[in-house]
C-alpha positions as CSV (number, residue, x, y, z in Angstrom):
1,M,11.9,20.1,20.7
2,E,14.5,21.3,18.2
3,A,15.2,18.7,15.5
4,R,18.8,19.9,15.2
5,D,19.5,18.8,18.8
6,V,18.4,15.2,18.2
7,D,20.6,12.5,16.6
8,S,19.1,10.6,13.7
9,E,17.7,7.1,14.5
10,I,16.7,5.2,11.3
11,E,16.3,1.4,11.3
12,I,15.4,-0.3,8.0
13,H,13.4,-3.5,8.6
14,F,12.8,-4.4,5.0
15,D,13.9,-3.0,1.6
16,I,14.2,-5.2,-1.5
17,T,17.3,-3.4,-2.8
18,G,20.0,-5.9,-3.5
19,R,17.8,-8.8,-2.2
20,S,15.7,-9.6,-5.2
21,T,16.3,-13.2,-6.2
22,T,13.5,-14.1,-8.6
23,E,14.2,-15.4,-12.1
24,G,10.6,-15.0,-13.1
25,K,10.1,-18.7,-13.7
26,M,7.0,-20.8,-12.9
27,F,8.7,-22.1,-9.8
28,D,9.1,-18.5,-8.5
29,M,5.4,-17.8,-9.1
30,Q,4.4,-20.9,-7.2
31,S,6.7,-20.1,-4.3
32,F,5.4,-16.5,-4.3
33,F,1.7,-17.4,-3.9
34,S,2.5,-20.4,-1.6
35,D,4.4,-18.0,0.7
36,R,1.6,-15.5,0.7
37,L,-0.9,-18.1,1.6
38,R,1.3,-19.6,4.3
39,Q,2.0,-16.2,5.9
40,I,-1.6,-14.9,6.0
41,R,-3.1,-18.3,6.9
42,Q,-0.7,-18.4,9.9
43,M,-1.8,-14.9,10.9
44,M,-5.4,-16.1,10.9
45,I,-4.7,-19.1,13.0
46,V,-2.5,-17.4,15.5
47,G,-4.8,-14.3,15.6
48,R,-7.8,-16.5,16.1
49,S,-9.8,-14.8,13.3
50,L,-11.3,-18.1,12.2
51,P,-14.2,-19.9,13.9
52,R,-12.3,-23.2,13.8
53,R,-9.0,-24.6,12.5
54,P,-9.0,-24.7,8.7
55,I,-8.6,-27.9,6.7
56,S,-7.2,-28.2,3.2
57,N,-9.5,-27.9,0.2
58,S,-8.8,-31.5,-0.8
59,E,-9.7,-32.9,2.6
60,A,-12.9,-30.9,2.6
61,W,-13.7,-32.1,-0.9
62,R,-13.0,-35.8,0.0
63,N,-15.4,-35.4,2.9
64,R,-18.0,-33.2,1.2
65,Q,-20.9,-35.6,2.0
66,R,-20.1,-35.2,5.7
67,Y,-19.7,-31.4,5.4
68,S,-23.1,-31.0,3.5
69,S,-25.2,-29.5,6.3
70,T,-25.1,-26.6,8.6
71,D,-24.6,-29.1,11.5
72,Y,-21.1,-30.0,10.0
73,E,-19.5,-26.8,8.8
74,V,-15.9,-26.5,7.8
75,T,-13.5,-23.6,7.3
76,L,-11.1,-23.2,4.4
77,V,-8.4,-20.7,3.7
78,G,-7.1,-19.9,0.2
79,L,-6.5,-17.4,-2.7
80,V,-9.6,-15.8,-4.3
81,S,-10.3,-15.7,-8.1
82,E,-13.2,-15.5,-10.5
83,T,-15.2,-13.1,-8.5
84,R,-18.7,-12.2,-9.8
85,W,-22.2,-11.4,-8.6
86,A,-25.0,-13.8,-9.7
87,R,-28.4,-12.6,-10.7
88,S,-29.7,-13.7,-7.3
89,G,-27.4,-11.2,-5.7
90,N,-25.1,-13.9,-4.3
91,F,-21.4,-13.3,-4.5
92,N,-19.6,-16.1,-6.3
93,F,-15.9,-16.8,-6.3
94,V,-13.3,-19.6,-6.3
95,I,-11.0,-20.3,-3.4
96,E,-7.7,-22.2,-4.0
97,D,-5.1,-23.6,-1.7
98,E,-2.1,-25.8,-2.4
99,T,-4.3,-28.8,-3.1
100,M,-7.2,-27.7,-5.3
101,Q,-9.9,-25.1,-6.2
102,I,-13.4,-25.0,-4.8
103,R,-16.3,-22.9,-6.1
104,C,-18.0,-20.8,-3.4
105,S,-21.2,-18.7,-3.1
106,L,-22.0,-16.2,-0.4
107,K,-25.4,-14.7,0.2
108,P,-25.1,-11.1,1.5
109,P,-26.1,-11.2,5.2
110,S,-29.2,-9.2,6.1
111,G,-28.3,-5.7,7.2
112,A,-24.7,-6.1,5.9
113,S,-22.6,-3.0,5.5
114,N,-21.7,-1.9,2.0
115,L,-18.1,-2.7,2.9
116,H,-19.0,-6.4,3.5
117,P,-17.2,-8.5,0.9
118,A,-20.5,-10.0,-0.3
119,L,-21.5,-6.4,-1.4
120,D,-18.1,-4.7,-1.9
121,G,-16.3,-7.6,-3.5
122,L,-12.9,-9.2,-3.0
123,M,-9.6,-8.6,-4.9
124,N,-8.3,-11.3,-7.1
125,D,-5.6,-13.3,-5.2
126,D,-6.8,-12.1,-1.8
127,V,-6.2,-14.6,1.0
128,V,-9.4,-15.1,2.9
129,G,-11.0,-17.7,5.1
130,V,-14.5,-19.1,4.4
131,S,-16.9,-21.0,6.6
132,G,-19.8,-23.0,5.4
133,H,-20.9,-26.3,3.9
134,F,-21.3,-28.1,0.6
135,L,-24.4,-28.1,-1.5
136,I,-24.6,-31.5,-3.0
137,G,-26.7,-31.7,-6.2
138,E,-26.6,-32.9,-9.8
139,R,-24.0,-30.4,-10.7
140,N,-20.5,-30.1,-9.2
141,P,-20.9,-29.5,-5.5
142,L,-20.9,-25.8,-4.5
143,F,-19.5,-24.5,-1.2
144,L,-22.2,-22.3,0.5
145,A,-20.2,-19.8,2.5
146,N,-21.9,-18.2,5.5
147,D,-19.1,-15.8,6.2
148,I,-15.7,-14.5,4.9
149,H,-12.9,-14.1,7.3
150,M,-10.1,-11.6,6.8
151,P,-6.7,-11.7,8.5
152,P,-6.6,-10.2,12.1
153,L,-6.0,-6.5,12.5
154,G,-7.5,-5.6,15.8
155,R,-6.8,-2.4,17.6
156,H,-3.1,-1.5,17.2
157,S,-1.2,0.1,20.1
158,K,1.2,2.6,18.7
159,A,4.9,2.9,19.6
160,T,6.0,6.4,20.3
161,A,9.4,8.2,20.4
162,S,10.6,9.2,23.8
163,E,9.8,12.6,25.2
164,D,13.4,13.8,24.7
165,E,13.2,12.7,21.0
166,A,9.8,14.3,20.3
167,V,10.7,15.2,16.7
168,S,8.5,15.1,13.7
169,A,8.5,13.5,10.3
170,A,7.2,15.2,7.2
171,F,5.6,13.2,4.3
172,L,5.2,14.1,0.7
173,S,4.9,12.2,-2.6
174,D,4.5,12.7,-6.3
175,V,6.6,15.8,-6.8
176,H,6.9,15.2,-10.5
177,V,9.8,17.5,-11.2
178,G,10.2,17.8,-14.9
179,S,6.5,18.2,-15.6
180,K,5.1,21.4,-16.9
181,T,2.5,21.2,-14.1
182,F,5.1,21.0,-11.3
183,L,4.1,23.8,-8.9
184,A,7.5,25.7,-8.4
185,P,6.2,28.8,-6.6
186,Q,4.5,26.7,-4.0
187,W,7.7,24.7,-3.5
188,E,9.5,28.0,-2.7
189,K,6.7,28.8,-0.1
190,M,7.4,25.4,1.6
191,I,11.1,26.0,1.7
192,E,10.4,29.4,3.3
193,W,8.2,27.7,5.8
194,F,11.0,25.4,6.8
195,R,13.2,28.5,7.4
196,T,10.7,30.4,9.5
197,D,8.0,28.3,11.1
198,P,8.4,27.0,14.7
199,L,6.8,23.6,13.7
200,A,9.4,23.2,11.0
201,R,12.1,23.3,13.6
202,T,10.7,20.0,14.9
203,V,10.9,18.2,11.5
204,K,13.8,15.8,11.6
205,Y,12.8,13.6,8.7
206,F,11.4,14.3,5.2
207,V,9.9,11.1,3.5
208,L,9.3,11.3,-0.2
209,S,7.2,8.3,-1.2
210,G,7.9,8.0,-4.9
211,D,7.6,9.8,-8.2
212,G,10.0,12.6,-7.3
213,V,10.3,13.2,-11.0
214,D,7.9,12.9,-13.9
215,G,10.2,10.5,-15.7
216,V,10.5,9.9,-19.5
217,G,8.5,7.5,-21.7
218,I,6.1,6.6,-18.9
219,Y,2.9,7.0,-21.0
220,P,2.2,7.9,-24.7
221,G,2.6,11.5,-25.5
222,Q,4.3,12.4,-22.2
223,Q,7.0,14.4,-24.1
224,R,4.7,17.3,-24.8
225,H,3.9,17.6,-21.1
226,L,7.6,17.9,-20.0
227,A,9.4,21.0,-19.1
228,I,12.6,18.9,-18.6
229,T,12.9,16.2,-21.2
230,D,16.2,14.6,-20.0
231,L,15.7,12.1,-17.2
232,F,19.0,12.8,-15.4
233,N,18.3,16.5,-15.6
234,Q,15.0,15.9,-13.9
235,Y,16.8,14.1,-11.0
236,G,19.4,16.9,-10.9
237,E,16.7,19.5,-10.6
238,L,15.0,17.5,-7.8
239,A,18.3,17.3,-6.0
240,R,18.6,21.1,-6.3
241,L,15.1,21.7,-5.0
242,L,15.7,19.4,-2.0
243,E,18.9,21.2,-1.1
244,G,16.7,24.0,0.1
245,L,15.6,22.0,3.1
246,P,17.4,22.9,6.4
247,D,20.5,20.9,7.2
248,W,18.9,19.3,10.2
249,V,16.4,17.4,8.0
250,D,17.2,13.9,7.0
251,L,15.8,12.9,3.6
252,M,14.4,9.5,2.7
253,I,13.5,8.8,-0.9
254,L,11.5,5.9,-2.3
255,P,10.8,5.2,-6.0
256,G,7.4,5.1,-7.7
257,N,6.1,4.1,-11.0
258,H,7.4,7.2,-12.7
259,D,11.0,6.6,-11.4
260,A,14.0,5.1,-13.2
261,V,13.6,1.6,-11.6
262,R,11.9,-1.6,-12.6
263,P,8.1,-1.3,-12.6
264,A,7.6,-4.6,-10.8
265,E,7.0,-4.3,-7.1
266,P,8.7,-4.4,-4.7
267,Q,11.0,-1.9,-6.4
268,P,14.6,-1.4,-5.5
269,A,16.1,2.0,-4.6
270,L,17.2,4.4,-7.3
271,D,20.6,3.6,-9.0
272,P,23.8,4.9,-7.4
273,E,24.3,6.9,-10.6
274,I,21.3,9.0,-9.7
275,Q,22.0,9.0,-6.0
276,Q,25.3,10.8,-6.4
277,D,23.5,14.1,-6.9
278,Y,22.1,13.9,-3.4
279,S,24.5,14.5,-0.6
280,D,22.6,13.5,2.5
281,A,19.7,11.3,1.5
282,V,18.8,7.7,2.4
283,F,17.6,5.9,-0.6
284,V,15.3,2.9,-0.1
285,G,13.0,0.6,-2.1
286,N,9.3,0.6,-2.5
287,P,7.7,-0.4,-0.2
288,C,9.9,0.2,2.7
289,D,9.3,-0.9,6.3
290,F,11.4,1.2,8.7
291,S,11.5,2.8,12.1
292,L,12.2,6.4,13.2
293,H,13.0,6.5,16.9
294,G,11.2,3.3,17.4
295,V,8.1,4.3,15.5
296,R,7.3,1.7,12.9
297,I,6.5,3.2,9.5
298,L,5.4,1.4,6.3
299,S,5.8,3.7,3.3
300,Y,4.4,2.5,-0.1
301,H,4.1,4.5,-3.2
302,G,0.6,3.2,-3.8
303,K,0.3,2.0,-7.4
304,S,-2.0,-0.8,-6.3
305,I,-4.7,1.8,-5.4
306,D,-5.5,1.6,-9.2
307,D,-6.4,-2.0,-8.7
308,F,-8.4,-1.4,-5.5
309,V,-10.4,1.3,-7.4
310,A,-11.1,-1.3,-10.2
311,G,-11.8,-4.2,-7.9
312,L,-13.9,-2.9,-5.0
313,R,-17.2,-1.1,-5.3
314,S,-16.5,1.2,-2.3
315,I,-13.2,2.7,-3.5
316,T,-12.7,5.7,-5.8
317,Y,-9.7,7.9,-6.6
318,S,-11.3,10.5,-4.3
319,T,-11.1,8.1,-1.4
320,P,-7.5,6.6,-1.3
321,E,-7.8,6.2,2.4
322,L,-10.4,3.5,1.8
323,A,-7.9,1.6,-0.3
324,M,-5.3,2.0,2.5
325,K,-7.8,0.5,5.0
326,A,-8.5,-2.3,2.6
327,M,-4.7,-3.0,2.4
328,L,-4.5,-3.1,6.2
329,E,-7.5,-5.3,6.5
330,R,-6.0,-7.8,4.0
331,R,-2.5,-7.5,5.5
332,H,-1.4,-7.0,1.9
333,L,-0.3,-4.0,-0.2
334,A,-1.0,-5.3,-3.7
335,P,-2.8,-8.7,-3.9
336,S,-3.9,-8.9,-7.5
337,W,-1.5,-10.5,-10.0
338,G,-2.0,-9.4,-13.7
339,G,-3.8,-6.2,-12.8
340,K,-2.6,-2.6,-13.1
341,T,0.3,-3.2,-10.6
342,P,3.3,-5.3,-11.9
343,L,4.5,-7.7,-9.2
344,S,7.8,-9.4,-9.0
345,P,7.4,-13.1,-8.0
346,E,10.0,-13.2,-5.2
347,P,10.3,-16.5,-3.3
348,E,8.8,-14.7,-0.3
349,D,5.9,-12.3,-0.9
350,R,7.3,-9.1,0.5
351,M,4.1,-7.2,-0.2
352,V,2.5,-8.9,2.8
353,I,2.0,-6.6,5.8
354,S,3.7,-8.9,8.3
355,T,3.8,-6.2,11.1
356,V,1.0,-3.7,11.6
357,P,2.7,-0.2,11.3
358,D,2.4,2.7,13.6
359,I,2.3,5.0,10.6
360,F,1.1,3.8,7.1
361,V,2.0,6.1,4.2
362,T,1.0,6.0,0.5
363,G,0.8,8.4,-2.5
364,H,0.3,7.9,-6.2
365,V,-3.2,9.2,-6.8
366,H,-2.5,12.9,-5.9
367,G,-5.1,13.2,-3.1
368,H,-4.5,13.9,0.6
369,Y,-5.6,12.3,3.8
370,A,-4.4,12.2,7.4
371,G,-6.3,10.1,10.0
372,N,-6.3,7.1,12.2
373,Y,-7.5,3.6,11.5
374,K,-7.6,1.0,14.3
375,G,-4.6,2.6,16.0
376,T,-2.5,3.2,12.9
377,T,-1.9,6.7,11.7
378,M,-2.7,6.8,8.0
379,I,-1.2,9.4,5.7
380,H,-2.0,9.7,2.0
381,S,0.7,12.1,0.9
382,S,0.0,15.1,-1.2
383,T,1.4,15.8,-4.6
384,W,3.3,18.8,-5.9
385,Q,1.8,18.6,-9.4
386,D,-1.2,20.6,-10.7
387,Q,-4.2,18.9,-12.4
388,T,-3.0,17.0,-15.5
389,D,-4.9,16.7,-18.8
390,Y,-5.8,13.1,-17.9
391,Q,-7.1,14.0,-14.5
392,R,-9.2,16.8,-16.1
393,M,-10.7,14.3,-18.5
394,L,-11.7,12.1,-15.6
395,G,-13.0,15.0,-13.7
396,F,-10.6,14.4,-10.9
397,Q,-9.3,17.3,-8.8
398,P,-6.0,16.7,-7.1
399,K,-5.1,18.1,-3.7
400,P,-1.6,19.4,-4.2
401,C,1.0,21.2,-2.1
402,I,0.0,19.9,1.4
403,L,2.9,18.8,3.6
404,T,1.8,16.3,6.3
405,V,3.8,16.5,9.6
406,V,3.5,13.8,12.3
407,N,5.0,14.2,15.8
408,L,6.7,10.9,16.5
409,H,6.1,11.2,20.3
410,T,2.4,12.3,20.3
411,H,1.4,11.2,16.8
412,A,-0.3,14.5,16.4
413,T,-0.7,15.4,12.7
414,A,-0.6,18.7,10.9
415,S,-1.5,19.3,7.3
416,I,0.3,22.4,6.1
417,P,-1.2,23.9,2.8
418,F,1.0,25.8,0.4
419,A,-1.3,26.1,-2.6
């Protein structure tokens, strides 16, 4: 299938650009968390991921004497905070709904996987369900949880493009144009591949998931690492580099935390002043939920991977795919308020994964992964930046210059190395 023979078919389902309404006031924050709780609790009820219909924390508390034995268990749903492990090995946390907070304790089940929340942990502000009963004693009653319930995910059935539209999408992130460690020779190798390789002729879309440029003033001392010190010149050079792509390729560009947009997520698309250097690109916000020929794609730059690395024992910078799985399991891209990922308290929490995507894409940590999780094709897009001083200090080795190509009809993936 030649991509040049197929018309473009892009449908944007959600993009925050021009739709941010928050004023950053207390009311907005209350609305933000209430909406998150409402959305995910409804998923749990409709998806039957709870053993019984949940009741409010206040109702459970009023009837705590009744719910104080294993014969009369109750299910709660709320936002998680104050997570810690006790000396006994129990996992303690607070769960809060619209009515009140309740302290909970969970003993790790015998034979539990290391990924079980009692051993791996929970993220602050996760929405989870808990089942159990109250322990009534001299101190404040404690809710003894016997299980934690995550939102439903199940086995996803992918949508596919029709056989006569069996084109491909290519995914890349973190190009970091302007940095001294941008890998220019390898970029030219990729452009040559687009001109000569048969697979390249199937590529209809090129999705750049944030950090197209290195930016200016992103971190202390960045200036000495820049080959291009002017922000607009960085974007101009990125535009020049992308002009090397064949004319049949449609370009989609999201921002990331190095880009010239607000840091709070969801982030709007790059400003029109920057867009004018790009003749045929579709600029969208971060994250963006869109479809290509009916295939639903959720593209997110991935800043919250920093929080997942800090918050869950199982996740490291070398395993970003585990953070992506955790996002899908939570049905949320960035749950933790006040962590490493700035969040905008919109009246509706737009970081909730309301629809399970056919393809889920992130970047940010300069790794690479292509695989499948419960029916969703997961892509952690590669970078085009060599190892930085900071990564060298951490002992982290990036996986640069790998273009991931996904056939939208078969969902077959190919990882093309240019390093």
